[in-house]
C-alpha positions as CSV (number, residue, x, y, z in Angstrom):
1,X,-14.6,11.1,22.9
2,X,-14.3,9.3,19.5
3,X,-11.1,7.6,18.3
4,X,-10.1,10.4,16.0
5,X,-10.3,13.0,18.8
6,X,-8.5,10.8,21.2
7,X,-5.6,10.2,18.8
8,X,-5.3,13.8,17.8
9,X,-5.0,14.7,21.5
10,X,-2.2,12.2,21.9
11,X,-0.4,13.4,18.9
12,X,-0.4,16.9,20.4
13,X,1.6,15.7,23.3
14,X,4.7,15.3,21.2
15,X,6.7,17.6,18.9
16,X,9.1,15.4,16.9
17,X,7.8,12.4,14.9
18,X,9.5,9.7,12.9
19,X,7.1,8.4,10.3
20,X,7.4,4.8,8.9
21,X,5.4,2.6,6.6
22,X,5.6,-0.9,5.2
23,X,8.3,-2.4,3.0
24,X,7.9,-1.9,-0.8
25,X,5.5,1.0,-0.2
26,X,2.6,1.5,-2.5
27,X,0.8,4.8,-3.4
28,X,-1.2,4.8,-0.2
29,X,1.8,4.2,2.0
30,X,3.9,6.9,0.2
31,X,1.1,9.4,0.0
32,X,0.0,8.9,3.6
33,X,3.6,9.1,4.9
34,X,4.5,12.3,3.0
35,X,1.1,13.9,3.8
36,X,1.6,13.2,7.5
37,X,5.1,14.6,7.5
38,X,4.0,17.7,5.5
39,X,1.0,18.3,7.7
40,X,2.9,18.0,11.0
41,X,5.8,20.1,9.7
42,X,3.5,22.9,8.4
43,X,1.7,23.0,11.8
44,X,4.6,23.5,14.1
45,X,5.9,20.0,14.6
46,X,9.1,18.3,13.4
47,X,8.5,15.2,11.2
48,X,10.5,13.0,8.8
49,X,9.6,10.0,6.8
50,X,12.0,7.1,6.9
51,X,12.2,5.5,3.4
52,X,15.3,3.3,3.2
53,X,14.7,2.9,-0.5
54,X,13.5,5.5,-3.0
55,X,9.8,5.0,-3.8
56,X,8.6,4.2,-7.3
57,X,8.9,7.1,-9.8
58,X,5.1,7.4,-10.3
59,X,5.0,8.9,-6.8
60,X,7.7,11.5,-7.4
61,X,5.1,14.3,-7.8
62,X,4.6,14.4,-4.0
63,X,8.2,13.5,-3.1
64,X,9.9,16.1,-0.9
65,X,13.6,15.5,-0.1
66,X,13.3,17.8,2.9
67,X,10.8,15.4,4.5
68,X,12.6,12.1,3.8
69,X,15.5,10.4,5.6
70,X,17.1,7.0,5.0
71,X,18.8,6.5,8.4
72,X,18.3,7.5,12.0
73,X,21.5,9.5,11.9
74,X,19.7,12.1,9.7
75,X,16.9,12.5,12.3
76,X,17.9,11.5,15.9
77,X,16.1,12.0,19.2
78,X,12.5,11.7,17.9
79,X,9.8,11.6,20.5
80,X,7.2,9.4,18.8
81,X,6.9,7.0,15.8
82,X,3.9,7.2,13.5
83,X,3.4,3.9,11.7
84,X,1.2,4.2,8.6
85,X,-0.6,1.6,6.3
86,X,1.2,-1.4,7.8
87,X,-0.7,-4.4,9.1
88,X,2.0,-5.6,11.5
89,X,5.3,-4.5,12.9
90,X,7.0,-7.2,10.9
91,X,6.2,-5.4,7.7
92,X,7.6,-2.0,8.8
93,X,10.5,-0.6,6.7
94,X,12.5,0.5,9.7
95,X,16.1,1.8,9.5
96,X,18.7,-1.0,9.5
97,X,19.8,-0.3,13.0
98,X,16.4,-0.2,14.6
99,X,13.8,-2.8,15.5
100,X,10.3,-2.1,16.7
101,X,11.0,-3.5,20.2
102,X,13.9,-1.1,20.5
103,X,12.0,2.1,19.7
104,X,11.4,3.0,23.3
105,X,9.1,6.0,22.6
106,X,5.4,6.3,22.0
107,X,4.2,4.5,18.9
108,X,1.1,5.3,16.8
109,X,-0.5,2.9,14.3
110,X,-2.9,4.2,11.7
111,X,-4.2,1.7,9.2
112,X,-7.1,0.3,7.3
113,X,-6.1,-3.4,6.9
114,X,-8.6,-5.6,8.6
115,X,-6.0,-8.0,9.9
116,X,-3.9,-5.3,11.6
117,X,-2.3,-6.7,14.8
118,X,-2.7,-3.5,16.8
119,X,1.0,-3.5,17.5
120,X,1.5,0.1,18.7
121,X,0.7,1.8,21.9
122,X,-1.9,4.1,20.2
123,X,-4.0,2.5,17.4
124,X,-6.5,4.0,15.0
125,X,-7.7,1.2,12.8
126,X,-10.6,1.8,10.3
127,X,-11.1,-1.4,8.2
128,X,-14.0,0.2,6.4
129,X,-11.8,3.0,5.1
130,X,-10.7,2.5,1.5
131,X,-7.1,3.8,2.2
132,X,-5.0,5.0,5.1
133,X,-4.9,8.4,3.4
134,X,-8.7,8.5,3.8
135,X,-8.3,8.0,7.6
136,X,-5.7,10.8,7.7
137,X,-8.0,13.1,5.7
138,X,-10.6,12.7,8.4
139,X,-8.1,13.0,11.3
140,X,-6.4,16.1,9.9
141,X,-9.8,17.7,9.2
142,X,-10.8,17.3,12.8
143,X,-7.7,18.9,14.3
144,X,-8.9,22.4,15.1
145,X,-6.5,25.2,14.3
146,X,-4.5,23.0,11.9
147,X,-4.2,23.7,8.2
148,X,-4.1,21.2,5.3
149,X,-2.0,22.7,2.5
150,X,-2.6,22.0,-1.2
151,X,0.6,19.9,-1.1
152,X,-0.7,17.7,1.7
153,X,-4.1,17.4,0.1
154,X,-2.4,16.3,-3.2
155,X,-0.4,13.6,-1.3
156,X,-3.6,12.3,0.4
157,X,-5.4,12.4,-3.0
158,X,-2.6,10.3,-4.5
159,X,-3.0,7.8,-1.6
160,X,-6.7,7.3,-2.1
161,X,-6.5,7.4,-6.0
162,X,-3.8,4.7,-5.9
163,X,-5.5,2.4,-3.5
164,X,-8.8,2.6,-5.3
165,X,-7.3,2.2,-8.8
166,X,-8.4,5.6,-9.8
167,X,-11.8,5.1,-8.1
168,X,-12.5,1.9,-10.0
169,X,-11.9,-0.8,-7.4
170,X,-14.5,-2.4,-5.1
171,X,-13.4,-0.3,-2.2
172,X,-14.7,2.9,-3.9
173,X,-17.8,4.2,-2.0
174,X,-19.6,7.4,-1.2
175,X,-17.3,8.1,1.7
176,X,-14.2,7.9,-0.5
177,X,-15.8,10.3,-3.0
178,X,-16.6,12.7,-0.2
179,X,-13.0,12.5,0.9
180,X,-11.8,13.2,-2.6
181,X,-14.2,16.2,-2.8
182,X,-12.8,17.6,0.4
183,X,-9.2,17.2,-0.8
184,X,-10.0,18.9,-4.1
185,X,-11.6,21.9,-2.2
186,X,-8.3,22.1,-0.3
187,X,-6.3,22.4,-3.5
188,X,-5.3,18.8,-4.4
189,X,-4.0,18.6,-8.0
190,X,-6.1,15.7,-9.3
191,X,-4.9,16.0,-12.9
192,X,-1.3,15.8,-11.8
193,X,-2.0,12.8,-9.7
194,X,-3.9,11.0,-12.5
195,X,-1.2,11.8,-15.1
196,X,1.5,10.4,-12.8
197,X,-0.4,7.3,-11.7
198,X,-2.1,6.3,-14.9
199,X,-0.8,8.1,-17.9
200,X,3.0,8.3,-17.6
201,X,4.1,4.7,-18.4
202,X,7.8,4.6,-19.4
203,X,8.5,2.7,-22.7
204,X,10.7,0.1,-21.0
205,X,7.9,-0.7,-18.6
206,X,5.4,-1.0,-21.5
207,X,7.7,-3.5,-23.2
208,X,8.2,-5.4,-20.0
209,X,4.4,-5.6,-19.5
210,X,3.9,-6.7,-23.2
211,X,6.3,-9.6,-22.6
212,X,4.7,-10.5,-19.3
213,X,1.2,-10.5,-20.9
214,X,2.4,-13.1,-23.4
215,X,3.4,-15.3,-20.4
216,X,0.1,-15.2,-18.5
217,X,-1.2,-18.6,-17.5
218,X,-4.8,-19.6,-16.6
219,X,-6.9,-22.4,-15.3
220,X,-10.4,-23.1,-13.9
221,X,-12.0,-22.1,-17.2
222,X,-10.2,-18.7,-17.1
223,X,-11.4,-17.9,-13.6
224,X,-7.8,-17.9,-12.3
225,X,-4.9,-16.4,-14.1
226,X,-1.4,-15.7,-13.0
227,X,2.1,-14.7,-14.1
228,X,5.6,-15.6,-13.0
229,X,7.9,-12.6,-12.9
230,X,11.5,-13.9,-13.3
231,X,14.3,-11.6,-12.3
232,X,15.8,-12.0,-15.8
233,X,12.8,-10.3,-17.5
234,X,13.0,-7.4,-15.0
235,X,16.7,-7.0,-15.7
236,X,16.2,-7.3,-19.5
237,X,13.8,-4.3,-19.5
238,X,15.5,-2.4,-16.7
239,X,12.4,-2.5,-14.5
240,X,12.6,-2.6,-10.7
241,X,10.3,-5.0,-8.8
242,X,8.8,-2.1,-6.8
243,X,7.5,-0.7,-10.1
244,X,5.5,-3.6,-11.3
245,X,2.5,-3.5,-8.9
246,X,0.2,-2.4,-11.7
247,X,0.9,-5.6,-13.7
248,X,-1.6,-7.5,-11.5
249,X,-4.4,-5.0,-12.5
250,X,-3.7,-5.9,-16.1
251,X,-4.2,-9.5,-15.4
252,X,-7.3,-8.7,-13.3
253,X,-8.9,-7.0,-16.3
254,X,-9.3,-10.4,-18.1
255,X,-12.9,-11.1,-19.0
256,X,-14.4,-13.9,-16.9
257,X,-11.5,-13.8,-14.4
258,X,-12.2,-14.1,-10.6
259,X,-8.7,-14.3,-9.1
260,X,-5.4,-12.9,-10.4
261,X,-1.9,-13.6,-9.0
262,X,1.7,-12.5,-9.5
263,X,4.6,-14.7,-8.3
264,X,8.0,-13.1,-7.7
265,X,11.3,-14.8,-6.8
266,X,12.6,-14.0,-3.4
267,X,16.1,-14.9,-2.0
268,X,14.5,-17.5,0.3
269,X,11.4,-18.5,-1.7
270,X,8.7,-16.6,-3.4
271,X,6.4,-13.6,-2.9
272,X,2.9,-13.7,-4.1
273,X,0.4,-10.8,-4.8
274,X,-3.3,-11.7,-5.1
275,X,-6.4,-9.9,-6.3
276,X,-10.1,-11.0,-6.5
277,X,-12.8,-9.5,-8.6
278,X,-15.6,-11.3,-6.7
279,X,-16.3,-11.0,-2.9
280,X,-17.4,-14.6,-2.9
281,X,-13.7,-15.5,-3.4
282,X,-11.7,-13.6,-0.7
283,X,-8.0,-13.9,-1.5
284,X,-7.1,-12.8,2.1
285,X,-8.1,-16.3,3.2
286,X,-5.6,-17.7,0.8
287,X,-2.9,-15.3,1.9
288,X,-3.4,-15.9,5.6
289,X,-3.2,-19.7,5.0
290,X,0.2,-19.0,3.5
291,X,1.4,-16.8,6.4
292,X,0.5,-13.5,4.7
293,X,-2.5,-11.2,4.9
294,X,-4.2,-8.1,3.5
295,X,-7.7,-7.1,2.4
296,X,-10.4,-9.5,1.4
297,X,-9.9,-8.7,-2.3
298,X,-6.2,-7.7,-2.3
299,X,-3.6,-9.6,-0.3
300,X,-0.2,-11.2,-0.5
301,X,2.2,-13.6,1.1
302,X,5.9,-14.5,1.4
303,X,6.5,-18.3,1.2
304,X,9.9,-19.5,2.3
305,X,11.7,-22.5,0.7
306,X,9.7,-23.1,-2.4
307,X,10.2,-22.8,-6.2
308,X,8.1,-21.1,-8.8
309,X,6.6,-24.5,-9.9
310,X,5.7,-25.4,-6.3
311,X,4.2,-22.0,-5.7
312,X,1.9,-22.4,-8.8
313,X,0.7,-25.8,-7.6
314,X,0.0,-24.5,-4.1
315,X,-1.9,-21.5,-5.4
316,X,-4.0,-23.5,-7.8
317,X,-5.0,-25.9,-5.1
318,X,-5.9,-23.0,-2.8
319,X,-8.0,-21.3,-5.5
320,X,-9.8,-24.5,-6.4
321,X,-10.7,-24.9,-2.7
322,X,-12.5,-21.6,-2.5
323,X,-14.4,-21.9,-5.9
324,X,-15.3,-25.6,-6.0
325,X,-18.6,-25.1,-7.9
326,X,-17.1,-23.7,-11.1
327,X,-20.4,-22.3,-12.0
328,X,-21.0,-20.8,-15.4
329,X,-21.0,-17.0,-15.7
């Protein structure tokens, strides 16, 4: 029995699921969570997604208020917890009155991050998958007698389109295109997803990004570029931090660049997002050395007790260490 069949059998043992994902959920996290809740609900189960904070507006096309709760009081007495797209229990966006150690019911962990800690009782980890939504597409397709509705297919399509940058990133492969084809055959609305993710930028965000572009810094002959994101600029343009994840892709598009970074203020230090355009320079190594993690070419970390200036110096040293040759391209 393969891992997918084993997990689908275990899922069938329960009827009421609470679905959780990581803090500051991205498109894969939101798409996977709402797809799972929709799929289970439409096939005779009871399921809700716990999202303590509203997700970014760009994901609103798949949002369903009937499937989302903010607190446990809205969905008590669940029988199992389905954790999606989170590499560790520490990153889960659980309700304020619940910790992972207190859950006390069966826990499922479905993820594609290579550094996942296998923190649940039942784990389905596929590091070769481009997105958690891709894993769910395979899982749902193998559950005989279960239907995948166009709404669920659209949510899964949003997940894979988001995590692959519209099928432009290095994690795009033949299996991902096959998944996309399956979802389109099931009724996924690709145009609606593309419009929402890539062609619906609010004017205030465009002005914010324009100001941030003027503040990009670079070193190592343009191979490393980064931007500091002060809260004051977010406030100035009325942009929430959860809505700026695409800014790093703008920096990443610089010609000649190998590694891009964003540095945000946190109450106790800074948060860093990292991207690499070259597999020779895996940013996951940098993130792990700073207590974070992620994929080889997309990772992040939270560093306690340091300033913007200190974070820049640390990052520059780390990047220099993994590209010492500074070869000409």
